C-alpha positions as CSV (number, residue, x, y, z in Angstrom):
1,M,-7.9,4.7,0.5
2,F,-10.2,6.5,-1.9
3,D,-13.2,4.3,-0.7
4,N,-15.7,7.1,-0.8
5,L,-14.4,8.6,-4.0
6,T,-14.4,5.3,-5.7
7,D,-17.9,4.6,-4.8
8,R,-19.1,8.0,-6.1
9,L,-17.1,8.0,-9.3
10,S,-17.9,4.4,-10.1
11,S,-21.6,5.0,-9.7
12,T,-21.4,8.2,-11.8
13,L,-19.4,6.7,-14.6
14,R,-21.7,3.6,-14.7
15,D,-24.6,6.0,-15.4
16,V,-22.6,7.4,-18.3
17,T,-21.7,4.1,-19.8
18,G,-25.4,3.1,-19.6
19,R,-26.2,5.7,-22.2
20,G,-26.2,5.1,-25.9
21,R,-24.9,8.5,-26.7
22,L,-23.5,11.5,-24.9
23,T,-24.8,15.0,-25.2
24,E,-23.5,18.3,-23.8
25,E,-26.2,18.3,-21.2
26,N,-25.6,14.8,-19.7
27,I,-21.9,15.4,-19.8
28,Q,-22.5,18.6,-17.7
29,D,-24.6,16.6,-15.3
30,T,-21.9,13.9,-15.0
31,L,-19.2,16.6,-14.4
32,R,-21.3,18.1,-11.7
33,E,-21.3,14.8,-9.9
34,V,-17.6,14.4,-10.4
35,R,-16.9,17.8,-9.0
36,M,-19.0,17.0,-5.9
37,A,-17.3,13.7,-5.5
38,L,-13.8,15.3,-5.6
39,L,-14.8,18.1,-3.2
40,E,-16.3,15.5,-0.7
41,A,-12.9,13.6,-1.0
42,D,-11.3,16.8,0.4
43,V,-9.4,17.5,-2.8
44,A,-8.2,21.1,-2.9
45,L,-10.6,23.5,-4.8
46,P,-8.0,24.7,-7.4
47,V,-7.2,21.1,-8.3
48,V,-10.9,20.3,-8.6
49,K,-11.6,23.3,-10.9
50,G,-8.6,22.5,-13.1
51,F,-9.5,18.8,-13.3
52,V,-13.2,19.3,-14.2
53,E,-12.3,22.0,-16.8
54,K,-9.8,19.8,-18.6
55,V,-12.2,16.8,-18.6
56,K,-15.0,19.1,-19.9
57,V,-12.9,20.5,-22.8
58,R,-11.8,17.0,-23.9
59,A,-15.3,15.5,-23.4
60,L,-17.0,18.1,-25.5
61,G,-14.5,17.7,-28.3
62,E,-14.4,15.4,-31.2
63,E,-12.5,12.8,-29.3
64,V,-15.7,11.7,-27.5
65,M,-18.5,12.9,-29.7
66,K,-17.2,11.1,-32.8
67,S,-16.1,8.0,-31.0
68,L,-17.7,4.7,-31.7
69,S,-18.2,4.3,-28.0
70,P,-18.5,7.8,-26.5
71,S,-19.1,6.6,-22.9
72,Q,-16.0,4.5,-22.9
73,A,-14.0,7.4,-24.4
74,F,-15.3,9.7,-21.6
75,V,-14.2,7.2,-18.9
76,K,-10.8,7.0,-20.5
77,I,-10.5,10.9,-20.4
78,V,-11.4,10.8,-16.7
79,N,-8.7,8.1,-16.1
80,D,-6.1,10.1,-18.1
81,E,-6.8,13.3,-16.3
82,L,-6.6,11.6,-12.9
83,I,-3.2,10.2,-13.9
84,A,-2.1,13.7,-15.0
85,V,-3.2,15.3,-11.7
86,M,-1.2,12.7,-9.7
87,G,2.0,12.9,-11.7
88,A,1.9,10.7,-14.9
89,A,4.3,8.0,-13.8
90,F,6.1,6.6,-10.8
91,E,9.2,8.7,-10.0
92,G,11.6,6.5,-8.2
93,L,14.4,7.6,-5.9
94,N,17.4,9.3,-7.5
95,L,20.3,7.4,-5.9
96,A,22.7,7.7,-8.8
97,V,25.3,9.6,-6.7
98,K,28.6,8.7,-5.2
99,P,27.7,6.6,-2.1
100,P,26.5,7.0,0.4
101,A,23.4,8.6,-1.1
102,V,21.6,10.5,1.7
103,I,17.8,10.5,1.9
104,L,16.6,13.2,4.3
105,L,13.1,12.8,5.8
106,A,11.3,16.0,6.9
107,G,7.9,16.6,8.3
108,L,5.7,17.6,11.2
109,Q,5.6,15.7,14.5
110,G,3.4,12.6,14.4
111,A,3.5,12.3,10.6
112,G,5.3,8.9,11.0
113,K,8.8,9.9,9.9
114,T,10.7,7.4,12.1
115,T,8.5,4.4,11.1
116,T,8.8,5.5,7.4
117,A,12.6,5.6,7.7
118,A,12.6,1.9,8.7
119,K,10.0,1.0,6.1
120,L,12.0,2.7,3.4
121,A,15.3,1.0,4.6
122,K,13.5,-2.4,4.3
123,W,12.2,-1.5,0.9
124,L,15.6,-0.4,-0.4
125,M,17.3,-3.6,1.0
126,E,14.7,-5.9,-0.5
127,N,14.0,-4.2,-3.8
128,E,17.2,-2.3,-4.7
129,K,19.6,-4.6,-2.8
130,K,21.2,-1.6,-1.0
131,K,23.1,-1.6,2.2
132,V,21.3,1.0,4.4
133,M,22.2,2.9,7.5
134,L,19.5,4.6,9.6
135,V,20.4,7.8,11.5
136,S,18.3,9.9,13.9
137,A,19.0,13.6,14.2
138,D,15.9,14.2,16.4
139,V,17.7,15.5,19.5
140,Y,14.5,16.8,21.0
141,R,12.9,13.4,21.4
142,P,15.3,10.8,22.8
143,A,12.6,8.2,22.5
144,A,12.7,8.8,18.7
145,I,16.4,7.8,18.7
146,K,15.7,4.6,20.7
147,Q,12.7,3.8,18.5
148,L,14.8,4.0,15.3
149,E,17.4,1.8,16.9
150,T,14.8,-0.8,17.7
151,L,13.3,-0.6,14.1
152,S,16.8,-0.8,12.5
153,G,17.3,-4.1,14.3
154,E,13.9,-5.4,13.1
155,V,14.6,-4.6,9.4
156,G,18.2,-5.6,9.5
157,A,19.7,-2.1,8.7
158,E,22.8,-0.5,10.0
159,F,22.2,2.0,12.8
160,F,24.3,5.0,13.8
161,P,23.9,5.9,17.5
162,S,23.2,9.5,18.5
163,D,22.0,11.3,21.6
164,A,20.2,14.4,22.7
165,S,23.4,16.2,23.7
166,Q,24.7,16.4,20.1
167,K,23.9,18.9,17.3
168,P,22.0,17.5,14.3
169,V,24.7,18.5,11.8
170,D,27.4,16.9,13.9
171,I,25.4,13.7,14.1
172,A,24.9,13.7,10.3
173,N,28.5,14.3,9.5
174,A,29.7,11.6,11.8
175,A,27.2,9.2,10.4
176,L,28.3,9.9,6.8
177,K,32.0,9.3,7.8
178,E,31.2,5.9,9.4
179,A,28.9,5.0,6.4
180,K,31.8,5.4,4.0
181,T,34.1,3.1,6.1
182,K,31.3,0.5,6.1
183,F,30.6,0.8,2.4
184,V,27.0,1.8,3.0
185,D,25.0,2.6,-0.1
186,V,22.2,4.7,1.4
187,V,22.0,6.7,4.6
188,I,18.4,7.6,5.7
189,L,18.4,10.6,8.0
190,D,15.4,11.0,10.3
191,T,15.0,14.7,11.4
192,A,13.1,16.4,14.2
193,G,9.5,17.2,13.8
194,R,7.4,20.1,15.2
195,L,3.7,20.5,15.9
196,H,3.7,23.2,13.3
197,I,6.0,24.9,10.8
198,D,8.2,27.5,12.6
199,D,11.3,29.5,11.7
200,E,13.5,27.6,14.2
201,M,12.7,24.3,12.7
202,M,13.2,25.5,9.1
203,S,16.5,27.1,10.0
204,E,17.8,23.9,11.6
205,I,16.7,21.6,8.7
206,K,18.1,24.0,6.1
207,E,21.5,23.9,7.8
208,L,21.3,20.1,8.0
209,H,20.2,19.9,4.3
210,Q,23.2,22.1,3.3
211,A,25.6,20.0,5.3
212,V,24.7,16.5,3.9
213,N,23.5,17.6,0.4
214,P,20.9,14.8,0.2
215,A,20.1,12.9,-3.0
216,E,16.5,12.9,-1.9
217,T,14.6,15.2,0.4
218,L,11.3,13.6,1.2
219,F,8.4,15.3,3.0
220,V,6.5,12.8,5.2
221,V,2.9,13.8,5.7
222,D,-0.2,12.2,7.2
223,A,-2.7,11.4,4.3
224,M,-5.6,11.7,6.8
225,T,-5.1,15.5,7.0
226,G,-6.5,15.7,3.4
227,Q,-5.8,18.9,1.5
228,D,-4.0,20.3,4.5
229,A,-1.3,17.7,3.7
230,A,-0.8,19.3,0.3
231,N,-0.8,22.9,1.8
232,T,1.8,21.9,4.5
233,A,4.0,20.2,1.9
234,K,3.9,23.4,-0.2
235,A,4.9,25.6,2.8
236,F,7.7,23.2,3.5
237,N,8.8,23.1,-0.1
238,D,8.9,26.9,-0.3
239,A,11.4,26.9,2.5
240,L,13.3,23.7,1.6
241,E,13.7,22.2,-1.8
242,L,11.9,18.8,-1.7
243,S,12.3,16.0,-4.2
244,G,9.1,14.2,-3.3
245,V,6.4,13.3,-0.8
246,V,5.6,10.2,1.3
247,L,1.9,9.9,2.3
248,T,1.6,7.9,5.5
249,K,-1.5,6.3,7.1
250,S,-3.1,6.2,3.6
251,D,-5.0,3.0,4.5
252,G,-6.9,5.0,7.2
253,D,-7.9,7.7,4.7
254,A,-11.2,6.9,3.0
255,R,-11.2,10.2,1.0
256,G,-7.9,10.5,-0.8
257,G,-7.8,14.3,-1.1
258,A,-4.1,14.5,-0.3
259,A,-3.0,12.1,-3.0
260,L,-5.0,14.1,-5.6
261,S,-3.8,17.5,-4.4
262,V,-0.1,17.1,-3.5
263,R,1.4,17.0,-7.0
264,M,-0.5,20.0,-8.4
265,I,-0.1,22.2,-5.3
266,T,3.5,21.4,-4.6
267,G,4.8,20.5,-8.0
268,K,6.5,17.5,-6.3
269,P,5.7,13.9,-6.9
270,I,4.3,11.4,-4.4
271,K,6.9,8.7,-4.3
272,F,5.6,6.3,-1.7
273,L,2.4,5.4,0.3
274,G,2.5,4.2,3.8
275,I,-0.3,1.6,3.8
276,A,0.0,-0.3,7.2
277,E,1.7,-0.2,10.5
278,K,3.8,-3.3,9.6
279,L,7.3,-2.6,8.4
280,D,6.6,-3.9,4.9
281,G,3.7,-1.5,4.7
282,L,5.2,0.8,2.1
283,E,4.5,0.8,-1.6
284,P,5.7,2.9,-4.5
285,F,3.1,5.4,-5.8
286,H,2.1,4.7,-9.4
287,P,-0.4,7.3,-10.6
288,D,-1.7,5.2,-13.4
289,R,-2.4,2.2,-11.1
290,M,-3.9,4.5,-8.5
291,A,-6.2,6.1,-11.1
292,S,-7.4,2.6,-12.1
293,R,-8.1,1.8,-8.4
294,I,-10.0,5.1,-7.9
295,L,-12.3,4.2,-10.9
296,G,-12.9,0.8,-9.5
297,M,-10.9,-1.0,-12.2
298,G,-8.4,-2.6,-9.8
299,D,-4.6,-2.8,-9.9
300,V,-3.4,-6.2,-10.9
301,L,0.2,-5.2,-11.4
302,S,0.6,-4.1,-7.8
303,L,-1.1,-7.2,-6.6
304,V,1.3,-9.5,-8.6
305,E,4.3,-7.5,-7.5
306,E,3.2,-7.7,-3.8
307,A,2.7,-11.4,-4.2
308,E,6.2,-11.9,-5.7
309,R,7.6,-9.9,-2.8
310,K,5.7,-11.3,0.2
311,L,4.8,-14.9,-0.6
312,D,6.9,-17.7,0.5
313,K,7.9,-19.2,-2.9
314,S,9.6,-22.2,-1.4
315,K,6.3,-23.2,0.3
316,A,4.4,-22.6,-3.0
317,D,6.8,-24.8,-4.9
318,R,6.8,-27.5,-2.3
319,L,3.0,-27.6,-2.4
320,A,3.0,-27.6,-6.2
321,R,5.3,-30.6,-6.3
322,K,3.2,-32.4,-3.7
323,I,0.0,-32.1,-5.7
324,K,1.7,-33.0,-8.9
325,K,2.8,-36.3,-7.3
326,G,-0.8,-37.1,-6.6
327,K,-0.7,-36.3,-2.9
328,S,-3.8,-34.6,-1.4
329,F,-4.0,-31.0,-0.3
330,D,-4.4,-31.3,3.5
331,L,-5.3,-29.0,6.4
332,N,-1.7,-28.1,7.1
333,D,-1.5,-26.8,3.5
334,L,-4.7,-24.9,4.0
335,K,-3.3,-23.2,7.1
336,D,-0.2,-22.2,5.1
337,Q,-2.5,-20.5,2.6
338,F,-4.2,-18.6,5.4
339,Q,-0.9,-17.3,6.6
340,Q,0.2,-16.4,3.0
341,M,-3.0,-14.4,2.7
342,R,-2.3,-12.5,5.9
343,N,1.2,-11.7,4.6
344,M,-0.5,-10.0,1.7
345,G,-2.4,-7.7,4.1
346,G,-5.6,-9.8,4.3
347,M,-8.6,-10.1,2.0
348,A,-9.6,-6.4,2.0
349,S,-6.2,-5.3,0.8
350,M,-6.2,-7.8,-2.0
351,L,-9.8,-7.1,-3.2
352,E,-9.0,-3.4,-3.5
353,K,-6.5,-4.4,-6.3
354,V,-8.7,-6.9,-8.1
355,P,-10.7,-5.5,-11.1
356,G,-14.4,-5.3,-10.5
357,M,-14.1,-6.3,-6.8
358,G,-14.4,-2.8,-5.3
359,N,-18.0,-3.4,-4.3
360,A,-17.0,-6.5,-2.4
361,M,-14.9,-4.4,0.0
362,D,-17.8,-3.6,2.3
363,A,-18.5,-7.4,2.7
364,V,-14.9,-8.1,3.6
365,Q,-13.5,-5.4,6.0
366,S,-9.9,-6.0,6.9
367,D,-10.6,-6.5,10.7
368,A,-13.4,-9.0,10.0
369,G,-11.4,-10.9,7.4
370,E,-8.3,-11.0,9.7
371,K,-10.5,-12.3,12.6
372,E,-12.1,-15.0,10.4
373,L,-8.7,-16.2,9.2
374,R,-7.5,-16.5,12.8
375,R,-10.7,-18.4,13.7
376,M,-10.1,-21.0,11.0
377,E,-6.4,-21.3,12.0
378,S,-7.6,-21.9,15.6
379,L,-9.8,-24.8,14.4
380,I,-6.9,-26.4,12.6
381,D,-4.7,-26.0,15.6
382,S,-7.2,-27.9,17.7
383,M,-6.8,-30.9,15.5
384,T,-4.3,-33.8,15.9
385,P,-1.4,-34.1,13.4
386,M,-3.2,-37.1,11.9
387,E,-6.5,-35.2,11.5
388,R,-4.7,-32.4,9.8
389,S,-3.0,-34.6,7.3
390,R,-6.1,-36.9,6.8
391,P,-9.2,-34.7,7.0
392,E,-11.4,-37.6,5.9
393,L,-10.9,-39.1,9.4
394,I,-12.8,-36.3,11.1
395,N,-16.1,-37.8,12.1
396,G,-18.9,-36.5,14.4
397,S,-17.1,-37.1,17.7
398,R,-13.9,-35.6,16.4
399,K,-15.7,-32.5,15.2
400,K,-17.2,-32.0,18.6
401,R,-13.8,-32.3,20.3
402,I,-12.2,-29.8,17.7
403,A,-15.1,-27.3,18.2
404,N,-14.8,-27.5,22.0
405,G,-11.0,-27.2,21.9
406,S,-11.2,-24.0,19.8
407,G,-14.2,-22.5,21.5
408,M,-16.3,-22.7,18.4
409,Q,-19.3,-24.6,17.1
410,I,-19.5,-27.8,15.1
411,Q,-21.0,-25.8,12.2
412,D,-17.7,-23.8,12.1
413,V,-15.8,-27.1,11.7
414,N,-18.1,-28.1,8.9
415,R,-17.6,-24.9,7.1
416,L,-13.8,-25.2,7.4
417,L,-13.9,-28.8,6.0
418,K,-16.1,-27.7,3.1
419,Q,-13.8,-24.8,2.4
420,H,-10.9,-27.3,2.4
421,K,-12.7,-29.7,0.1
422,Q,-13.3,-26.9,-2.4
423,M,-9.7,-25.8,-2.3
424,A,-8.4,-29.4,-2.7
425,K,-10.6,-29.8,-5.8
426,M,-9.2,-26.6,-7.3
427,M,-5.7,-27.6,-6.6
428,K,-6.2,-31.0,-8.3
429,K,-7.7,-29.3,-11.3
430,F,-4.8,-26.9,-11.7
431,S,-2.2,-29.7,-11.3
432,K,-3.8,-31.6,-14.2
433,K,-3.6,-28.6,-16.4
434,G,0.1,-28.0,-15.6
435,G,-0.7,-24.6,-14.1
436,M,-0.2,-25.4,-10.5
437,T,3.2,-23.9,-10.0
438,K,2.3,-20.8,-11.8
439,M,-0.9,-20.3,-9.8
440,M,0.8,-20.9,-6.5
441,R,3.7,-18.7,-7.2
442,G,1.5,-15.9,-8.6
443,L,-1.2,-15.7,-5.9
444,G,-0.2,-18.3,-3.3
445,G,-3.4,-20.2,-3.5
446,M,-5.2,-17.3,-1.9
447,M,-8.9,-17.6,-1.2
448,P,-11.6,-15.6,0.5
449,P,-12.6,-16.3,4.1
450,M,-15.4,-18.7,4.5
451,G,-18.9,-17.3,4.8
452,R,-20.4,-17.2,8.3
């Protein structure tokens, strides 16, 4: 997300920081570039105008002109205003009501409501330790009910059965009644979508909203529709009081116009981003961290939180103890690290959050990185248990057999062994410094795919 905008703004702001002093003229030139970058990112015109004007007023004021480092002060202003446009701070879910708290998901057809319902259930169970029930009130698409039932099983949430012959309000009331008897904390209600906003849909969802009195009413919208996402959210909010927005498919949106437009146009915060098809592909929306990512400054906090959530800490601790005892880091351990990296979304997903690594994204596209990890795992799988635990045994004839068994070349085996040797050396170094456990638990020994 924001790939194009990040490239443009990073380049523009680098030009600014390369200047000894700022003048009104070069600030105007920079703002013209910023304006073009935002428009190309499909940010709504009123948002662009307001943003550029605020940056201009502050940049031409004493705050910058009298600063010891004017260019850095200017970058800080751009960062501050990006945060302000997107909502200042993460606004969590308001679930401080008598249980069960109801989260009603609304949106157009194809926006990803059903998958988002399951992702949100998983997030609430893992991060908020809530007992969650999923309910489908989409009586127009029986397949949606079945889909939600399947997803409920995958994430381990309660599921309330419904069918196309029932009325949405009756389904919701019956679900709430059962949720109380099962001591459910949160009920997530998936509603019917339409191809466009119409009176019938609005009337139905208003009736449903009134019946369940949700703690949260979240509008689920496809980020790839750009500023149209913000306009659709506003039309929905005018008819139904929303509490927030979930932007889905944000990993497929290189522009980011929706994220920069939604808050200002609707007055409602973005609460979550859908970042992948996998059921753990949902992350809270932190405007300050997102602004940092947009400006190519990374997002270490999100990376660490993701590592804490997704990495297998028992494996990390086990490896740390093994290395501390003086045992070597073998190819089984290396394979574990590849799997940990995949759990983190691959190399591209991680680089996006590492400060100063934005330019490396082109070199490590997610598909290529994923393919490379699987190739290396395939090589390890072609080895005998003895070869995996004692890589030093792998001689020329063994390399040939391993390459043939995996459908690759001897050069690929050599690259893998070189990568392993470098990793083993690093592990040994960290164990001597006593930082092994900390490193493993923090980042899971993650490493980039080997060069080809």
